[in-house]
Structures are given as structure tokens and as C-alpha cells.
N, C-alpha and C positions, 0 to 999 in steps of 0.2 A: 513655212519658215521663210523669214525675210532677212537678207543681208542688208547692210546699210545702203548699198546701191539699189536694192529692190525697193526699199522704203522711199528713196529719193525719186525713183521712177514712178511709183504709185502716186506720190505727192504731186509730181509734175502733171500726171494725168488728172488728178483732182483739180489742180489749178486751171487746166485747160477747160474742164467741164464746168467749173463753178465761178470763174472770175467774172463772167458777165453778170452774175447775180450780185456781186460785191463791187461793181463798178461805181455805182452811186450810193447814196444813203438810203436807209429804210430797212435793209436786211442785215442780219448779223448771225454769225455762227459761234456758239459758245461750246468749247470742248471741255467737258467736266469729267473729273475722275476722282475716285475715293478709294483708299486702301485702309482697312481697319483690322489688324490682327486680333484686337480684343473682341470683335464680333464674329470671329471664326466659329466659335461654339454654336452661336445662333444659326449661322449659315449652314454649318454641317448638319444640324438637326433638320432645318427646313429643306435643304437640298437632297438629303439622303436618309438620315437615320430615323426620322419620324416615320417615314414610309416603310423602312425596313422593320421597325418595331410593330407597325400595324400588320404587315404581312405575317410576321412571326406569330403574333397573337391569333390571327385568323386561321393559321395552320395548326394551332395548338402545339407549337414547337418552341423550345427554350433556347434562343440564341443570345441570351443576356450577356454572357461572357464576351462574345465577339462584338456585339453592338456597343457595350459599355467600354470595351477596350478601344474601339474606334473613336468613341466620344471623348476619351481621354487623350488619345494619341494624335489624331488629325489636327485639332486646334493648336497643338504645340508647334506644328511645322507648316501650317497653312494660314492664310489670311483671306478675309473677305474683301472683294474689290468690285467696283462697277464703273462703267464709263458711259457717258451720253454725249450726243450732239444735241444741244438745245438751240432750236432755230427760232429766231425772233423776226417778226414783221411789224414795222411801225408805220404810222400814217404818212411818213415821208415818201413812201412808194407811190402814193396817190397823186394824181394831177389835181389842179385847183378845182376843176369841175367835179372830179370824183369825190373830193373832200366835201363839197357842197351836197352831193348826193348822199354821202354817208350821214351828214348832219341831219338832212331831211328824213332819212330812213330812221334814225334814232328818235327823232321827234315824234314820228308816227307811232313807234313802238311804245314810247313813254305814255302817249295818250291811250293806247289800247290796253295797258296793264295797270293794275293798282300800284301805288307807291311801295317800293321795296324797303324804304327806310334803311335800317342797318343790315338788311338781308343782302343776298347776292343780286347784283345789279345786272340781270340778264338782258335788260333792255339796251345795254350799251353795245351789244354784239352787232356786227355788220356782215351781211352776206358778201358784200364786195371785198371787204378786208379778209374774210374767211376764204374766199376764192383765191385771192392773191397768195395768202399764206399756204393753202393746200398745194398750190402749184409749186411754191418754193420747197415745201417738204418733199413732194414727189420727185422734184428734180434732184435734190440732194440724195435722197434715198436710192433712186435709180442709178445715179452716178457711182455711188459706193458699191452697190450690188454688182454693177458691171465690172468693177475692179477687184472683185473677190473679197469684199468687206461685208461680213454678215451683220445685218441690222434687224432690229425689232422696233416697231412703232409703238411707243407707250400710249396708253389711253389716258384720258384726263385724270381719272381717279388714281391711276398708278403714278402719274407725274407728281401729284400733290402729296401722295404718301411718301414718295422719294424725298421731296423737299422737307416734309416734317421729320422724317427719320434722320435726315442729314442734320437738321437744325438741333434736334434733341436726340443724341445718340442713344440715350437710355431707352427710347421707344422702339429701337430697331427690332424688327421681327415680331412686333406685338400684334399684328393683324389689323391695325387701325385702318379705316378707310373713310374718306370724306363723304359728306352728303352733298350731292350736286343736283343741279336742275334736272328734274325728271325722276329723281329717287323718291321713294316714299318718305314722308317727313311727318313726325308727330307734332301737332300744334303746341305752342308754348302758351302758358297762362300766368303772366306776371302778377304779383300781388297788387300792384298799382292798378286800380280800375281803369284809369284813362289809358295807361300803357297796354293793358290787356285787350283793348278794343282795336288796336292797330292791326291792319291787314298783314304787316310784316311778320306777325307771330304765326301766320299760316304758311308762310313761304320758307324757303331754304335759308338757313343762317349763313352769314357772311363767311368767306374763306378765312379772313384774318382771325375771326373768333375761333374757327376750327383748328387752324394751324398753330397759333401762338397760345401757349398755356403756362408760360413762366416768364418772369421778368428777366431782363438783361442788365448787367452792371459792369461798367468799365473798371478795370483794375490798373489805374495809372494809364500810361500812354501806349502800352504794349499788349495787355491782356484784357479779356472780357469774359465774364461768366454768363452762360446761358443754360438754364436748367441745372443738371447735375455735373456739368463739365465746364472747365475754363479753357478758353481757346487763345492761341497765339498766332496771329496772322503774319505772313511773310509776303511782301510784295516784290515783284520784279521791277527793279529800278532802271536797269539797262539790259536790253536784249542781248542774246549770245553773240560772240564773235564768230563762232563756228556752230551754226544751227545743227542740232543732232536729233535723231528720232526719240520719241517719247519713251520707247522701250529701254533706252540706256538710262534714263532717269529712274524708271521702275526698278531696274536691276540694282542700282546704287542704293535706293531707299528701301527696297524689298529685303535686302540682306540685313538691314538694321531693325526689321519688324517695327517700323515706325507707323503710327496712325496718322494719316494726312489726307488732305483733299486739295484739289486745285481747280481753277477755272481760267481758261484762256479764251478771250473774246476777240473775234475778228469782225471788224465792221467795215463797211464800204465807205467810200469818200475819203480815204486816207490821204491822197495827194492834196485834195482841197483843204483838209484840216491842217496840213503842215505847210501850206503855201506861204503864210506870213513868216514862219520860222525859216523857210528856205530863202526867202527874200532877205531877211535880216542877216542870216549867216553869210549870204553872198556879199552884202554891203559891208559887213564887218570882217571879211575874209582876211584882212591884213593881220588880225590878231591870231596868235598861234592856236589858241583854244578853239577857234572856229574853222580852221583849215580842214580838220578831220571831218567836221560836220558837213562842210561844203563838198568835200570829195564824196561823202556818202550820198548826198543828194544827187550829185552828178552820176554816180554809179547806178542809182535807181532810175534816173532819167534815161540812161543808155539802155538799161534792160527794157524799159517801156518802149523805146523807139526801135530797138533791134529785134526784140523777142516778143513784143506785145505783152510784156509781163508787168501787170499792174501791182500796186502795193495797197496794203490795208492798214487800218489802225488796229494795233494789237496791244492788249493789256493782259497781264497774268497776275493772279493773286493765289496764294495757297495758305492753308491753315493746318495746325496740328493741335492736339488737345490732350488733357489729362483730367482725372476726377478732381472735383473741387477740393482744395486744400493741398494738392500735390504740386505746388508751384515750382519746387525745385526740379521735379521730374519734367514738368512742362517746359521750363526754360532750357533744359538739356535737349529735349525733343525739338524745340524751336531752333536751337543751334544746329542740330543735325539736319533739319529740313533746310535751313538757310545754306549750310555747307553743300548739301546735295544739289540744290538748285544752282549754286555758283560753280559747281564742278561740271554742270551740264552745258558744255560749250562755252564757258566763260561768261555766264550771266553775272549781273550785279544785283544784290537784293537789299532790302531794308526791312527791319523789324519794328520801325516806328512809323506807322502809316498815318498818324494824325488822329483818326477816330477808329479805335480797335473794333468797335461794334460794326461800323460800316465796312471795314476791311474783312471781318469774319463773315459777314452776311454776303459779301461778294463771292465767296466760294460755296454758297448754298444754291442749289439749282432751282430754276423755275421762278423764284420769287421776284427777281428784278434783274435788269440788264445794267449792272453797275459794278464799279471796281475803283478802289483807291490807288491802284497801281498806275505808274507813269505810262502814258501811251507811247508806243513806238511805231515808227513807220517801217513795216516789214514787207519784203517781197512775198506775195501770196504763196509761191511754191515753197519757200523756206518755212513760212508759218504753218502750212499744211503738214509738212514733215514733222513738226513739233506737236501736232495734235494727237490726242490719245486714241487713235483708231487702230493701232497695230498690236493690240493685246492678242495673245493666243486665244482663239475663239473655240468654244465647244458647240457642236450642233445640238446638244441636249440641254434644255433648261434645267433639268434635274436628273438624278439617277441614283441607283442603289450603290454605285461605286464612285468614289471621289479620288481622282488623281491629283498630284501636286505639280504645278508648273515650276520650272527652275527658280523663278523669283518668289515662289511661295504662294502664288495665287491658286485658287480652287478651279479644277477642271472637271465638271460633272460628266459621268459616263453612264448611259443607260444601256445595259447589255441586251435588253429586249429589242433594241433598235429605235425605240421612242417615236416611231412614225416617220423617221427620216432615213432609216436604213432598212428598207424592205427586204433586201437580199443581203444575208450575212454569211460570208465565207472568208474566214481569217487564216492567215499564214503567220506563224510565230517562229522566229528563227534566232538562234544564238548558240555559241559554244556551250559545252557543259559547264554548270555552275554559275550561269549568268542570270538565273531567275525566271526562265521561260515556263517551267512547270508551276512555279508559284504564281506567275501571271495567269496561266491557264486555269488554275484552281480558283484564283481570285474572281475570274469572270464567271465560273460555274457557281460559286457562292453568291455572287451578285445576282445571277439569274434566279437562284433559289429564293432570294429575299426581295424580289422585284414583282412587278405586276404580271410576270410570266406565270406566277402561281394562281392567278385569278382567271378562272374559266367559266363557261356557262353552267357548269355543274358544281360550282362552289370553288373554294380555295383548296388546292391540292399542291403537293410537290410537283414542280415542273418535271418533264421527262428529260433527264440528262444521262448521257452514256459516254463512256470513254474507254478506248483501247490503250493500254499502257504496258510498259516493260518495267517490271519491278514494283516495289511497294511505295512509290512516291505519292500516290493518291490515297493510301490507306488511312493516313491521318485525316484527310478531308472526309472520307466515308465515316470514320469513327466519330468525328465531330457532328456530322449530321445525325447519326444513329443516337448519340447521346441527347441531342436536342429533341429528337422525336420521342424518346422514352422507350422502355422495353416493349410496350404493346405495339409500337409501330416501327420498331427497329428494322423489320424485314423490308421496309420500303426503300432502304438504301443498303446495297450489298457490294462486297468486294469479293471477286471470284478469281482464284488462281487456276487458270486453265491447265489441264494435264492430259496426257495420253494414258488414261487409266479408266477402269470401270466407274460408271457414274458420271462421266464427262462426255458421253456420246452426244453428238449433235448431227442431225441429218439435214443437209442443205435443201432437201426436197420437201420439207414440211410446208403445209398450206394453212391458210385461214380456215377456221373451223367450218365444216360443211361443204367446202369447195372440192372439186375434183381436179382442177387445173389452176396453175398460179396466176396471180394478177400480173398486169403488164410489167411493172417495175421489178416484181419478184422474179419474173421470167428472165429479165435481163441479168439480174444478179446470179441466178442459177447458171445461165449460159456462160457467164464470165468465169465462174468458179470451175465448171467442168472443162472449159477451154483451157484454163490454166493447168489442170491436171493432165491434159492431153497435149501439152506443149513441151518440146525438147528443152533441156536445161539451158541451151544457148538463147532461148527466148524467141526463136523464129518459128512460128507455127507452120505446120504442114499445109500445103495447098488443099483447100476443100474441107479442112478440119472444122472450121467454124460452122459451116453449113451442116456437116454431119452431126456435130454436137447438138444443134438446135433440133434437128429431126429426131435424133435418138431420145432426147429428153421428152419431146412431145409424145413419142411412141411409148415411152416408159409410163407416163401418166395415163395414156389411153389404155394400156394393158391392165392397169390397176382398177379400171372401172368395169361395169357390167355390160359393156357393149359386146357385139359379136366378135369373137376372137380374143376377148379380154380374159384376164386371169386374176380376178380380185383376190386379195389376201384373206385367208381364213382366220376366223376368230377362235382363240383357244383360251380356256379359263386358266388362271394362274399366272398369266403374263403381267396383267395390270390388276392387282387386288382391289384398288379403289373402284375400277370400272366393274369388276365382278360383283362387288358389294352393292353398287348402285343398281345393277340389273336385277338382283334379287330383292333389294329393298323396294324398288319401284314396281316390281312385278312386270317387267318389260317382256313382251312376247316378240321374240326374234324370228325372222323368216329363215327357212332352210332352202338350199338350192341343190339342184341336181349336181352330183359330182362330175367334174370334168373327166374326159376319157383318160385313163391311165392314172388318175388320182387315187392312190391307195390309202391316203391318210384319213379321209373322211367320206362316208357314203352320202351324207346329206349336210354339207358344210353351211355354217353361218359366216357371212363376210364381216370383216371389221367395218366395212361401209354401212352395213345394216345396224351395227351397234352405234355408230356415229349418228345415223339418222334417228334411231330410237331415243338416244339421250338428248338430241336437240329437241325432239318432240316433247320430252319431259321437262324442258327448260334447263337441263344440266349442260350448259355450253362449255364450262371448263373441263368437265369429265369427257365430253365429246371430243374436245381438243386432244386430251391424253389418248383416247382410243384412236383418233385419226393418225397419230404417229405411226401406227402399225398398218395403216391402210394405204400409205403413200409409197412411192418407190424408194429404194436405197441404191447405193452404188452398184451392188451386184446386178440389179435389174437392168442396168444400162447395157450389159453384155447381151442379155436376151433380146432387148429392144434393138440392138444393132444388127441382130441376126433376123429380124423381121423381114419377110420377103421383099417388100417395097424398098426398104432401106438397103438391104443387101444388094439387090439388083442395081440400085442407083449408084452405089459407091464402091462396090467390090472390084470394079475395073480400073480404079485409080491406083496406080503403082507408084510407090514412093522411092526416093533415092536409096532407101535401106533395103530395096528389093522385096518389100512386103506391101500388101494392099493397105489402103487407108483404114478399112475395117479391122484388119489384123493389128495395125499399129494402135488404133483406138483401144481395142481389147487389151493389148499389152500394157498400155499406160493405166487403164482402169484397174486391171488385176494387180499391178504393182502398187497402186494407191491403196487398194483394199488391204494388201499385205502390210504396207508400211504405216498406214493410218487407220488402225482398226476402229477408233472412236468415230471416224467419219462414215463408216459403212454399216452402222447399226441404227435402229430407231432411236430417236432422241430420248435421253434420260436426264440431261442437265436441265433442271426446271428453275427458271428465275422467278417464278411465282408472281407476286404483285409488286415487285420492285419497280420503283420509278426513277431511282438514281443507281446506275450500275457502272462499276469499274471492272473491266475484264483484264486481268494481268496475264500477258502472253509470254512472260519471261521463260517459263519451262518448256514451251512448245514452239518458240520462235528463235531458233539458233541462228548463228551467222558464221561466216568464214569460208564456206564452200558454195558451189553452185547448187548442190542438193539442199544444203541448209537454207540458202536464200529462197529456194523454191518453197520449202516448208513454211518459212516465215511469211511469204506472200500468201500462201493458202490460209494460214491462220488469221492474217489480217482480213482476208475476204470472209472467212467463216465467222470471225468475231463481229465484223460489221453486220453480217446477216443476222447473227444471233441477237445482238442488242439493238439494232436499228431497223429491222425489217418492218416493224409496225409504224415507223416514223413517216413513211411515205404513202400512207393510206389517204384516200380522198373519197368523199361521199359519192362522187360520180361513179366510182367503181361498183357501187351497189346496183347500178343499172346495167352492168355489163352482162352479156349472155352467159359468161361462166358462173354467174352468181345464182345459185338455186333459190327458188321461191321461199323455202322454209327458213332461210337465214337472211333473206334480203333486208328486212326491216331491222333485224338485230345488228347486222353489219352497218347499215346506214347510220344508226345511232352511234355505234363505235367509231366509224370512220369520220363522222361529223365532229365528234369530240376530239379525235386525234388531229384532224385538220385545223381546228381552232386553237389547239394547244401549242405553245411555243416549245420546240424541242431542240436539243443541241447534241451534236455528235463530235467528239474530239478524237483525233488520232495522234498519239505520241510517237516519237522516234520514227518519223515518216521516212527516214533514209533507209530503213531496213527493207521495205518492199519496193523501193524505187526502181529496181531492175525488172519488175514484172509489169509489162504494158497493160495486162488485164486489170491489175489493181488501180493503176492510174486512170484507165478508161472508166472503171466503176466510180472512182472518186469524182472525175469530171462530170459524169452523168448525174451523180448525186448533187453536185454543186449547181448544175443547170436546172435541176428539178426542185432544188431546195426552196426557192422563194414561194412557189405556188403551193408547197406542202408545209410551209411555216417551219422549215428545218434550218437550223444554223449548223455550219460545219467549221471545224478548225483543224488545221494540219500543223504539227509542231515538229521541228527538226533542227539540226545543228548548222547547216549550211544552206545558202540560198539555192545552190545547185541541186539540192535534193528534191526540189519541186520542178515539175515539167513546165515548159513555157506555156502550155495550154492551161495548166492549173493556176499559174501565176496570173495569166490574163483573165481568168474567170474569177479570181479572188477579189474581194471588195475592201480588204484591209490587210496591210502588211505590218507586222509588229516586229521591230528589230531591237534586241536588248544589248547586243554587242557584236562586233565583227572580230574574227580571229586575227588573221594577218593581213598584210597589204593586198595580197592576191584575192583573199576572200572579200575584202572591202571593195575592190574594183569590180569583182563579179556581182556582188550584191547591188552596187550602184547601177550597173548595167542591166541586171535582170529586173530590178524594180523601177527602172527609169526615173531615178531621183534627180531633183533639181540641184544646181550647184550649192545652194545654201543647205539643203538637206544632206547632200553628200558630205559637206564639211562637218555636220553634226554627227553623222555615222562614223566618220573617221576619228573625230577628236573629242566627242562629248558623251561617249557611252563607256564609262570605265568599269561597269558591272555593279553588282549590289554593294552597298556600303551602309554606314551607320544611319543615314537619313533616307534609306530606301533604295530601290532598284530603278535607275533611269532607263527609259526606253524611248524609241522613236517610232511613231505610227503614221502611216499613210492610209487614210480612210476615205472611202467614197460615201458621201451623205447627200441629202436632198439638194443642197445648194451647190455641190461640187466636191472638190477634193480638199481634205484637211490634212496638213502635214504638221505634226506637233512633236516637240520634245517634252516628255512628261516623266514623272517619277511615281512608281508604285510604292506607297507607304503603308505598311501593315504593322500591327502590334505583335508582340512576342507569341501570343497564343496562336494567331493565324500563321505566323512564320513557322512555328514548330509543327503545326498541322499540315502545312503545305510543303515542307522541306523535302527535297529529293537527294540531299547530300548523303552518301552512303553511311558515314559515321553517325550522322544525326538520325537517320532513319533507323539504324541499328539500335541506338540508345532509346529512341522512341518506342520501338517494338519491345525491347526488354521491359520498359516501364509499363506498357500496355498489358503485358503478360502478368504483371505483379499487382496492378491496381486498376480501377476504372479509368478508361481512356480520358475522360474529361478531367479527372483529378490529375492524371499524368501530364496532360498538357498544361494545366495550371502550375504544377511543380516545375516543369521545364521552363515555363515563362518567367517564373520568379527567380530561379537559380541562374538562368541564362537569358536575360531580357533582350539580348541582341538577336535571339532566334537561332543560335548555333552554339554547339559545344566543341567545334573543331579545334580552336586554339587551346582550350583546356586539355582536350584529349591528346593533342600533339605534345604539349608540355609534359604531361604525365608519362606519355610513352617514352619520350627522350630520357626522363629521369629513370624509368624502369630499366631501360636498356643499358644505361650507364652503371647501374648498381647490380646488374645480374648478367647472366649469360643467356638470357631468353632470346628466342628468335623473334623476328618482327611481329609475326602473327600472335605469338604467345603474349608478347608485351601488350599488343592492342587488346587482346581478350582480357588480360588481367586488369588493365586500367579501366576498361569499360565496365566490368563487373564491380570494381571498387567504386566507381562513380555512381552506379545504380544503388549500391548498398548505402552510400552516403545520403543519397536523395531519400531513400526509403526510411532511413533512421533520423534524418534531419540533422546530420552532423557534418563536420568538415566544411566543404564549400557550400553545403546546404544548411548551415547553421541558421536557426531562426525561421526556417521554412514553414513549419507548421503553425507558428504564431501568426505569420502573415496570411496563411491559408484560412485560419480561423477568423482573422479580421475581415478577409474578403467575404467569407460565408456570412458573417454578422452583418456586413454592409448590404449583402444581397437580401438577407431576411428583412432588414429594416426597409429596404426599397419595396419589397413585396407587401 
């Protein structure tokens, strides 16, 4: 984000860097810009939606409603734009001897090659001129990069394509490319026998024949028709009194959605070019009209003498256009363009350039260094500040998500990182109702429709997981399930976590076939058990962390067949699927001598034996189910803590509570077993083959007391382990000593696929577990390990203070949708280390979601450095209804989901409430209901909600004509198919 002072500072640095290049004649910098709202549809398809459609087809998923809605919505509020520096080097840079050398060089090349005739005259090239020009380009590009200006060097074919598409707007996005020297070219064979024998027919056709394909015709002295459009040029007649940044001109014209382009040419030798005029103005200074000119020349002279600030020859021309025959529209656009330029610091313009064709061609890039505009003698620093380099830049050339800039420009966002964000750890912060959940779900959907779905094993749903509070993401899951169809709906699931049978989750589960956890799994288990054994004030007992680590290791050891171990016995009837497989496969299970004092079985079979047998039969999924009963549970930690080595080591530590460390540990574990029965039994909650998982913790994550906060922190850690434990697998783990040989290659293949797959883990309502240091410690560990495991992480909360300083420091993007009060604004600016310009945006330009989208401010680390941008998240009504987290809207959505297919429900809601919310309508009806009855507030709310649902289902009242529109949409979709 740049304030006007920042722009002036950067422009001054550009002047210092580049004024030596523009001291004399020979070099020129042309700042070219184009804005075209009419081409937004083409740009939206090329930048995002074509790729999204391709991914959708390859996944065999139907996201037609979403993609089509974006195709309709985004071009209405966005516009395509582009900006270039076109750098020119002419023979004037050469000395007399160098010019002779170039002439000799060309003469030799002409002799060595056949006559090109009307083809490309490649023999005119010069190594000497190319060297001078390459040095010029490198100098300009380096200076811009050093100042934080992102640049891309266009290749020859890209430059010529840009020129042709600018000249003929109807060809934009057509995929045309020129044929250049070195490209394969098909020989031409003219009918004329003499012409057909010429060597030029074997060479590359001329650029003029490739670029120009339609006649141009002047329409009087102001308009010119080229191809399918008529153009109206506007020249700058007099430079601005108050030079202003180009971004201010963009804001003015962007709001009018005006198609226009401009070219500003800065050439060296400005002082020499105006020497005669300066002399004449001085000699005729007694006349009033020349006094201002004389003073201007004197001011420029002082700048040169005191600040070494040279001046350049500056010309600017602009054009707007309209389809042929729309002359009235074109003249109105020309008037708007002229007024916009004149309001830009007090410029003076003319719409009568003399030759409209030459003037219009002056704003076409690459073709020529010419302009019909009146030259001005401008200080280089002022001129640099007016050049189009301060557009908001995106590090991504394209992406599955398009955000809108405040002036309407397109800002592509690639949620995969696009090769410029190798490490992705996002923080999203805003008060309730500011659109943070919608933004989070937008990124998830963007990942789903991006190259993240393309792996080495084909195109699959990416691995996305989210811990949430409430049903905010239920609409997103239902949208995905509908797109996948009934046969694959199980790949996306929404789970309401409960403290009830069927929801048991054992933190001690292992990868199939292993007897001990992998390194990162061990860290997560240690953190979880440490949290169980920590007092409610959050201050752990001295030595407890070491005890926890030793007890966990001992508990796993005791479940193995080593000396002194006590492996768990297999019993039929516990897992029917496992029992059936044993009989079906005819597995022979070993029997072991019963341990002393074991009265349950004289010759037991261990669950470990069942696991090994099923792995040998290739039934790895069933082996994983059997293994749930072979690993420790919470109760086993008590026995492990009483193991002689551990007891002797820690029993002498006496705590302030006058109990030993072992006794305190046992007390906490026994209390956890009693309070959280679903955590102390073998796992029963099976997520199956789901690849997109939302775990709703609302029922198990209370708040309000220290005990409730502790439970919430435990549930966050358990949920993270349940949905994200496989995200941090790495093929190197297959070579660890804990990996048995019988599963080594199986896991190597799994771990390799997991490592190469982009994964994302989102944590909503991060303020809930913020008081637990173990949760923060686990999050920071995940962030630090995320890059090498290809894991993206996102933490979403309401205040910047909900994130620890370490987590903020490790994050690579901070997304701010709104700040609550002044205190929160100050805290956010301090915590996120925002620049003054960014701080102004956070304080004043984030009003929250509105009719044209939800504005947000993002600070993002990418390959080239730090990006600070003010953007707008614009979605269509179907997406808004799917992503909404507003209580009344989610309640209405849930009621309709229960009465009709969710895809149909989302369409109905989008048609009846295209703004993405029914809040205002519900509030209006509720107020009327309470005025006309003695209902309580909740009764009134319930009544109007049910009445609204009935109207939508029947297509009456506010939903009148709903089903006719639905039928039209269905017919349109069938026609497209």
C-alpha cells in the first residue's frame, strides 16, 4: 500500500537510478496502460474459470452452478487491465564509429542471407545495438525490483500479441501468436509462377502482414475505425500543474467502468529539445503570456543546478473506444476520458489531434515510438510519479480465485501457492459478521478447484480439514457432496463431535503395523497428555513433561511382545468385520502362553497377531481397525506410571500439593477417564475415505470457566490429531527403525503420495484454546513443519490478540477483514507491524461486507517480498448462502436442507435472496409478528422462519415465480450440456 508520499519517494528513487540513461538522446521509456471492462469475461475465463472447469471435469464433479455464477458475477464488477514499460533504444546512442560498425555488420549479414523480400528483415539486427538495449532493459528492471516494483520481462511473441490484441480489441484472448524467426514456417506457393520461385516464400512472413488484418478509416477529425471498433483519441495538451500518482487517475476512471488506454513517453534530451523555446521565451519575456513560461524554465534550471534533477521530453496520449456504429456512446466515453485526465492534477487535453489514426496508434504498444500529443518539458521525478507502475500487483499470474481491487481491477490468487508461496500459514482476523468464515471457505473451494487436485496418482479431491464451532461450514460440505454425486458423497463429510458412544477417539492410535508412534505423532501425543496433566491455571508441575514422555513410551512398550510386556488379547465379537475377514481368509492365528495370573485365557491370541495376519493378507484397512485394540488407552498410562524404572525415578518428587508427581499424574488421568469417557476407549469414530472433513466441536468445546476452557483445548488438540495426523507423513519415515519390514513399502507409497499432495488444515474460533500453551505449542510446531510436508495452515479468530506473538511471527499471511474498536485497531497495527499506509487502510477502509463484496486487507509474504493489498472478496449468491455463518441464515439454510436436496435449496435461496442473506427480511417479519401478537421474541423468530420456509417451498409470497426461474436455469444447463 502506497500513500502519495510513498509514491513520490519511490519516484524520486527511480529518478536517481535512471536519469543517467535519459540524459541524452537515444533511450526512451514508454509507460503504457490499458483498462477494458468489456474484456473482463475473457480475462476471468483465462485467469481462473477455464482451469476450474478443467479440474472439475477431471474430478468428475459438477461445480457448474458455482463456476457459471462466477462467470456471470465477476465481469459485472471487475475489469481487465495491464501495464507495461516499453523500452526503446535508437541509433542515437551510438557513436559515429559504432554507427559505421553497425552498417558494416548489416552489410555482411545481407550478403550471407538470401533476399527476404517482403518477409521479416532479420538481417537488420545488430549485436552492438542489441547489447546496448539489453543493458538498458536490465538497468531499468533491476532498479524497479530494488524498489519493490514487481516486473516480468515479456518475450518477443508476447509483445507482438499484446500489440495486435490492443489494436484489434475483438481478438483479445484468442490465443493468436506471431510467427517469428526460428519458428517452424510452412512455405507459401503463390499462383504466379514468377512469384512462387522467390526465396521469401520459404522465410518468415513480415510482422506488418501478421499484425494488421483490417483497414482503418478516419471518421472526421476526432474518430477512427479500426476493425470492429471506433476509437476516440485524447491528447494531453498541457501537463499537470500538480503532478499526481497514476493510481489517482485509475480510481477516477475505474469507477466509471470506462474502456481506455494510454501511453506516456519519456525521452532523453529534453533540455536540448526546448533550448530554442527557452531562448525565445527569455527574449520575449516582456509580454505577459511569456512570463509564466520564462519562470517555468528558470525553476527547471534551478532544480538542475541545486538537485541535479534533469528534465525529459514527455508526451501522453490516450484513447477510448466503442463498437462500430455506437458513436453516441463513444463520444460520451471520450468526454469522460477527457474530464478524467483534466481532473488529474489540472492537465489540459484536446480531442482534435489532427490525424485521429496516428493519435490512436500512439496508444498501441510496441509498434512505434510516436505520439501526436504536445511535448512537455517535465522534471524526471514528477514524470516518474505519473507513470503506471503503482498498480496493486499480485504475485500470481493466474489462480482459481479472483479478488477485486477497489478500483475494479482483477487480482488473481492461487491458493496452492503457485510456486511463490512455498510456506503457507494464514491468520484471518475480524469481528463476528465480517466475512472471515466466508473468506476461509472461499480459499478451501479455491484449493478444491485448483492444481492441488492434480497428484501423481491422478486427479483427486485435495485433502482439506477444518475444525469449526457450529454449522458455518455445513453448506460448503453439502455443496461439495452434491458436486460429487451420491456415489462419492462420502469423500466430503461434516461431523458433529459428541461425548457419546460411537464418537470414541483414542489419541494413541498408530499407523497400521507400527508398535510405536512416528516422531511428529509422538510430539502431538505428548502435548495432549501434558495438557491433561496440567492444572487449570495453566502452569505445569515441575518434571511433569519428562514424566509424560516416559510414561507414554512405557505404555507402548507394554503393549508389545517384549519381556515384561502385556500385549492385549484378541476376542471375537468386538470387531465383526475383523472376525469375518479372519474366517473368510482362513487366517491361522498364533497362541501364546498366558501370563501369570491371567485367568481370562489359557492360550491367548494377541490383537498384534491379528494385525500382522491381516497385513500379510493385504487387508490393510481391516488391520488398522484391529490395531485400535492393540495400542494403549488412557487407563494404560496408570500402569505404565507404576513401572519400576519410572516409579523409582519420579516418586521422590513432591509437589506443593504434598503429593508425589506420580500420584498427581494418576489423579489427573483418572479424572480425565471419568470426565471424558470417549477419550479412554478404542477408536470407534471412523472417517473412512473422506478427503474433505469438517469437524464441528460446538457440543464438546464449551467456554466460560477454567474447566470448560480446558475441555475446549483438549478437543482442539484431539480434533487436530483426528483429522490432520496423516498430513505430516513423509517418505523418509518409511526408513525409520520403528517401521516394521512387512509394512515398509506399503507406507513408503502412502507417505510419498501424502507428501506430494497439497493439504490444508483450518482452525476456526482460535480464541477458544488460546489459554492453553500446549495447543499453541502444537500449532507453532505444525507451522514450522508445514512447508516440508506440503501442509497449509490457517488460524481464524476475532481479535489479533488471540494469536501468540510466536504464531504471528511464523505466519506468512495476515488477512484482516475489519477491526472492532480503536483499541483493537491499535493492537492489530502493532501486532502485525503494519506500515502507515496499511494502518490507514485498516482503520478507515474496512467497513465489512456490503452489496459489492467483503473488503479485506492482506499482508502476504511471497517470493519477491511482502505484498500489502486492499482487496474485495466478491461471490455470487449461491456461494454466499453456502458459506454463510450468520445464525439466522444458517438456520434457514438448515431447514431447507431438511426439506429438499441441498443443491436445490441453495439455488432457491440464491434466487429469493440474491444478496446472500435473509437477515433484513427476517427482522422485518419478526417486528411485524411481535406488533400483532403477544409472542415472545423466540416464538416470533420461530414463526417467521417457518413461514418463510413454507413460502419458498410453495413458491408463493416473497418466493413468487421461484420455480419458473428454477426451470429456466435447469433448461439452460441442459442446453449447455
